[in-house]
N, C-alpha and C positions, 0 to 999 in steps of 0.2 A: 504494500500500500504506500503510495508516494505521499510526499509532504504537500499539504494544502497550499495551493497557490494564493498569493496575496494580491495578484494582479487582476482586479475585476472592477466593473462599473456598477453592476446591478446584482442584487441578490434575488433569486426566484425560488420560492418554496412551493413544492408540490405536496399537497395533503392527499395521499392515496388511501381513501377510506373503504371500509367494508361496503357501505351503502352508497355514499356519495364521495366524489373527489373534486378537487379544485386547485387553483394556484393563486398566488399573490406575489407581489414584487415591490421593491423600493430601490431607489438609487443610493449609492454610497454617500453622496452629498446630502440627500434628504435625511438619511439616518442621522447624520451629524447635527443637522439643524432642527429637525422635527421628526423624531423616531416613529411616531404613529402615522406618519404620512405613507401609508401602505395601501397599494392599489390591488383590489381583488376584482376578478371579472364579474360584471353585473348582468351579463346577457346570455346565460344558459337558458335556452328556450325549451320549455317542456312540450311544445308542439300543440296538440289538439286542445290542451287545457289552457292555452294562452297564459302560461305562468312563467315568470322569469325568476331564476334562482341564482344564488351565489355559488352553488355547487351543482354538479351534474351526476347522475347515477353512474356507479362504477360498473359499466357493462361495455362489452367490446364486440364488434361485428367484423368478421373476416370473410373473405371470399374463399372459394375452394382451393386456391393456390396459397392459402394462409397469408394473404396480403391484407393490410389494413383497409377497411371500408369506412367505418365510423366508430365513434365512441360516445357514451353518455346518452342524453335524451335522443339525439339523432339516431344512435344505434337502436334504441328501444323502438322508436317509431318506424324506422326503416325495416327492422326485422318483422314488425307487425304486418307491414305491407307485403313483405316477402312471403310470409306464411299464408296470407290471404290469396296470393298468387300461386301458392303451392310450389314455391321454388326453394324451400328451406334446405333441400339436399345440396344446394349449390353454395351454402354458407355455413359458417360456424358462429354461434352466439354464446358468449360467456357473461355471466353476471354474478355479483357478490362472491368473487373467488378469492379475495384477500385472506379470508379465514383459514384457507388451506395451509397457509404458512404458520398459523398458530397451532392448528390441530395436528399437523404432520410432525412426528418426532424424528423422522429421518429425512431431512430435506437434502436433495441432491440436485445438481445443476441440470441433469437430464430427466428429472421427474416429469410425468405426464399429467395433463389435466383434460377432463372431458367437458364438452360443451353441453347445452341443454338437451341435445338429442343423443348424446353418447359418443360423438365424434371426438377423436383425440388429437392433441397437439402438445408440444412441450410447454410446461408452465412458464418457463423463462420467456418464451416468445410471447405468451399472453400478457405477462407483466411488462415486458419491454415495449410492445406495441401500444399498450395503454399509456405508458409514460410518453412515448413518441407522439401519440395523438394529443395529449395535453400540451406538449411542447409546440406542436404545430399550431394549435389554437392560440397559444401565447404569442407566437411570432406574428400571427394574423392581427392580434390586438396591437402589438408593437407597430405594425405597418399602418394600422388605422390612426394611431396616435402620432405618427411621424417620428417614432423612435428608431434611430438607426443603430443597431447593435448586433454583434455576432455572438455565436454560442461561446466562443473562447473568452468573451468579456463578461461572462456571467458566472457567479458562484451559485451553484445549485444546492438546494436543501430538500431532502426527502424525509417525510415523517414516518415513524413506525411506533407501535406500542412499546412501552418500556418493558413489558413482560415477555416480549418476543425473545426467542433464543438467539445466540450469537450467529448460528447458521442462517436463520431467517433474515437477520440484518444483512449478512453478506450476500444472500440471495437477492435482496433488493438492490444492493450496490451493483452487483453484476448485471442485473436487469437494466439499471440505469445506464451502465456502460454500453450494453448492447443497443440501447436506444440512442446512443451518440453522445453521452456525457462523459467527459474524461475523468479518470480517477482523482486527479489532483484538483478538480473543480467541484467535487461533491462532498457534502456533509450529510451524515445521518442524524436526524433530530429525534429525540424521544418525545412522544406526544404530550404527556403530562408536564414535562419540563418546559416545552415550548409554551403551553398555555399559562404556566406559572410565570414565565418571563413576561409574557404579554400583559398580564394583570398587574405587574409592577408599575406599568405606565398609566394605568387607567385612573381617572379622577374619581372621587367618591360617588358622584352622581351616576357613574357608569357601572357601579357595583351594587346591584339589587340585594338588599339584606344587610348592607353595611350601615352602621350607625354613624352619626355625625362625629367627626374627629378621628374615625378609624383610618389607619393608613397601613397598606401592605408594604410600604417602603421603609418603615421604621426598623432599624437594626434590632435584632433579637426576636422579631415576630416569627412565630411558628404557625404553620397552617398545613392542612392536608389538601392535596389536589386530588379530586375525584373526576377523572376523565371518562365520562359515559358516552362512548361512541356508538357506532352502528353494530359492531361485532363484539367489542370487549369493553369491560370496565377496567380502568388502569389507575392504580392508586399509589401515591407516594406522599411523603411528608417533607416539606422544605422549611428551612430556617433562613431568614434574611440576615446576612452578615455585612460587613463593611464594604465600601467601594462598589456598591450596587450588585454584589454577587449573592448567590444562593448556595446552600449546601444541603445535600440530601440527608435526612435524619433517620429514615428507615428504608430498607430495600424495597424496590417496587414490587407490587403484588397485583392480582386481578384475576379475571375469569371471563368466560364467554357469556356474559349476561347483558349485552348491549341492546340497542333498540330492535335489532332483528329477532331477538328472542320473543318480543311481543308479536312480531309478524308471524313467527312460527306458531305461536299459540292461537293467533287469529285464524291462521290457515287450518289448524286442527278443527275449529268449529265448522268450517266449510267441508272438511273431510267427513265429519259426523253427519252433516246434512246431505251431502251428495255422494259420498264414497270417494275414496282416493282415485279409483280408476276413472270415474266420471269427471272429477276435477282435472285430472291429467288430460282427459279428452278435450275439456274446455280450453286448456292451455295450448294444446296442439291446434285445435280448430280456430280459436279466436284469441290469440295472445294479447290483443289490445284490451279485451274484456278482463282477462286475468290481471293485466297490468293496472287497469283503472281501479280495481278493488283495492289494491295495495297503495296506489297513489292517494286514494281517499282516506285510507287508514293513516297515512303520513300526516294529513291535515288534521285528523281527529287527535292524533298524538299530542299536538301542540296546543290544543284548545281545551281538552277535557280536564277537569280537576275534581277533587272530592266534594265540591259544592254542587256539582252538576246533578240535577235531579231528573227523575222520570226516564225518558229515553233519549238516546243520541240518534240524530238523523244523519244518514249517510246515503250519498248517491251510489247507485250500483248499476251494472249493465244488465238490466232485466231481460231484454230480448234474448241475449245470448244464453243466460241462465235458464230461461224458459225453454229454449230450444233443446239444450242438453237434458234438462229434466224430462221433457215430454218424450224425447227419443229413447232415453235409457230407463226412465222411472215411470212413464205413463201419466205424469201430472206436471202442471207448471210449477215454478219455484215456490210460489205461495202454498200450493197444495202439498208439496213435499214437506215444507216446514210444519204444516198441521199434523203430520204423522210422526213428528219427533218430539223429544223433551223440550225443544226450544219454542214450541207453538205459542206459549204465552209471553215469551221473552223477545221474540223477533216478529215484527209486524211489517207487511209489505203495503205501501201506498204508492201506486203508480211506479215511478222509477226511483223511489226512495225506500230505504230500509230503516225502520225504526227499531233500535236495539236497546234493551234495558241497560241503563248506565252501569249497574253493578257487574254485568257480564263483561263490559269493556274494562272497567277499573280492575277487575280481578286479573286480567291479563298483565296489567302494569304491576300489580302487587307481587306477582310471581317473580318478575325480573327485579323489582325493587327490593324484595326480601333477600335475594342473593347479593345485591349491591350492599345492603345494610350489613350483611354478615362479613363481607370483605372489609368494610370500613371498621367494624368492631374488631376484626382480627388484626388490622393494621394498628389500631389504637392500642391494642393489647401489647404490641411490640415496642411501644414508646411509653413515656410517662404521659398518660392521657390528659392530665391537667395542664400540660405544657402546650397542648394543641387545642386552641380555643375556636379555631375557624375551619370550616369545611368549604373549600372552594370548588363549586360544581361547574365543570366545563364540558364541551362536547355536545353534539346535536341532541342526544337523548336527555341531557340535562335541561334542555329547553321545555321538556314536558312538565307541565305544572304538577301533575299528580305525583311524578317521581320526586320533585322538589318537596312537596308537602309530606310525603311518606318519610323522607329522610329527616325533615325538620321535626316531625312528631317523634321519631325514634331517638333523636339526639337533641333534646330540648335545651341542654346546657351548652351546646355549641352554636356559634353564629354561622348560619348557612348563607354563603354569598354566591350569587350567580351573576357573572358579567353580562352586560347588555347584549352582546353578540357571542353567546357561549359557543355556538356552533362554528364560529370562525376564530376562536381564541387560539386553537392549535396552529392553524394556518398562518395567522398573523405573527404569532410568537415564533414560529419557525423562521420567518423572515428576519426578525430581530436576532435570533440565535445565529443566523448566517452571517450577520454583520459582526457579531461579537460572541464567538464560540466559548469564550472563557466565562460566560455568565454563571455556569454551574462550577463552583470551586472544588467541590468534592462529591463523591458518590459512594453508595454502599454496595459492596460486592454481593451478588445474588447467589453465587455458588463458591465452593472451594475449588481452586484451579491447581493443576499440577501436570507434570510430565512423566511419562512411563520410562523407567530406567531398569537396568539389570546391574545391581551392585554386587560387590564381593559378599559371599554368604557368611553370615554371623549366626552361629548356633544359639547364641544367647538372645538374639533379636528376632530372627526369621523362622518361619515355619519350615520344618524339615521337608514337607511335600513340595516346597517351592525351590528346592536345591536343584541346580542344573550345572552342567559343565559347558563353558564357552571358552574357546581358544585355550583349553587345558586348565582353566581356572574354575574354582567353585564359585558360582554366582547364584544370587536370588533373583528370580524373574518377576516381572510385573510389579515392581515397587512404585508406589505413588510418591514421586518427589514433589513435595508441597511448595507452592509459590505464594498463595494467598488464601486465607480462610474466609468462609462464608460469613457475611456480616461485617467484614472489615471496612473501615473508613479509608478510602484512597483519594488522594489529592488528584487534581486534573493532570493526567499524563504521568502518573506514578510508574516508575520502572522498578520492577522487582526481579532481581538477577540471581541466577544460579550457575554453578560451575559444572561443566561436562567435559568429557575427553573423547578423542577418537580411540578406536580399539585395535588398530593395526597400522603397520607402516604404509606410507604412500596412499592413505585413504583419501579419496576424492570428495566424498560427501558423507554427511550423517543425517539420517532421517529421525525426526522426533514426533511422537504422538502426544497430543494434549488431551487431558481428561478434565472433566468437571464432576463434582460430587455434592450431594446434599448434606453429607457428613462434614463435621468440622475438621477432623484429622484422620482421613482414611489412610490405611497402611499400604493397600494394594489396589491396583486399577481394576481388578475383576471382582471386587466385593460389591455387595448390594449398595445401591445409591450412586455408583460411579457410571459415567457415560463417556464414551469416546467422543471427543468434540471435533477433532481434525488433526491435521499434521502439517509439518513444514520441513523442508530440507535445507541444510546449510552446506553450501559448496565451499570446500577448504581451499584457500588461496595457496598456490605453489605447494602442493602436497610433498611431504618429505618423509624420511625414514623415522623421525622421532614421533612420539605420541603427542598430539596437539591438544592444548587446553582451549576450551571455548567458554565464553561468557554469553549466556542466553538470557535475554530480558523479555518478560511478558509485561506489556504496558496496559495499565488499568486506569480507571478514572475518566476515560473518554466514552463516547457512546458506542464504540466498537472496540473489540479486543485486538491488540496488535502485538507484533513480535519483532525484536531486533537481535542480532548476534554479532559477536566479535571474536576473531582469532587472537588469542592472548599473545602468542609469540611475535606476530607481526603487527599487532595493534591495528588490524585491518577489519573494517566493517564488512561482514559477509551479507551478500544479497539473499534474502529469504522472504517468502510470502506464506502466511498462515492460510491454509486451504481448509475451509469448513464445509464445503459442499461438493 
């Protein structure tokens, strides 16, 4: 991984979300004079709904040559037309695919992803072409504004959840490189950190729930960042320290209980009404109808709260649902509902569906309960009384019912929601791009070490691990510890260990890095240990003598890095940590 270039005019951040994606940018000069002068695209057009949005759905349309056709709302609407014309076999359509990088425990560069119809393509191509589509849209905006700039004059920032694995972060970096972004022009930003940075700049009137006189910029302020996005809830605790910096107080935690979990629960209601096969038939026959149901749910998410009484009114594609129901169930949609336990809870009036409020609020409570448990677990990891503020950011935090449930569960905490919670990560990522040293220290999420075979010591090592290597008794699979889980590491901390070559004229040495959930693992094959990746050190001018190597793992950044030196020649050895 090369050193970040300091030669740039603009910072562009891409917030690649589970549900929605977008970008924002600011110039280097504007950051110095007016940090919040950040421009985000205002013109994502939802098409038939005549709705303009600050972000666009994370969905990608490719042709049968796996070439980019469109992204976002345009891809959704175009694919709807393609299905209506029965030409879907000529295209590939992907949506909400980011979560695969959270759920997949063995991320590899060549891993495969399936589109909505089961056709396969490499996951990296899907991510890379999605990033490329956002870049193309950005340069179109630059042209409209008369901004003349080249890719090499931009520092790019890509957001990822803090709870993602090191491999997932590297996968996103490689995807961005495939899309045309150079390694030394790219920063990976952790989403809750970016939101936290952004909120440092907001005046009190922009922080809903903050009392007069409250300041997030006062040294010593401790607060929890709860980033409720589409796919995940991402939680960390920050402390404000001197010179405008932040330090992480507890290691990031979270889970898959973002806004899409509500969508899944809502989908289950329709499964109970129509049956999974019939709902799938609707999606195949009329994807626009399927899409309209969930676009309507997005609108409901932002307006419903615990004070809402009676029923919630939602528009729905009645004609399409009637057709499916009559074809497969012999009744129209309203007739089908009458035969289910929902007959008194869902009422059809023309093209409107009237749903009992508690049926909808229960969907939110299921997700909110998981978020509350994550918050409670995080508070248990610190001195709870030191954390008086919960800062809610991310698109799902804009849901009033989620806000209210969290406030009710933690009445002793001040719950603050910034005015544009859904853009806090994106705009904060721009600020982070201008000043990566905002976060002064971080907490290590795992124990990290390197696998070695050392001389066998009968007093220390298990007899079963004894082996003979080059005529010497060795103990295999020893976990050479570099840093323990929960350790505080300053920005760019180098933790160094000594290693040696094993034979004369050795040209290179391969090392394997492991992580563990245990504090002090002895061996790399014990429970809780996971192989993370490897790197190879090429020995400069190999010689007959055994060479000593200094290997440093670099912590405290958003990504894990490695450097190595040959002690005899004091030469830096070229090496790259390969995690995928």
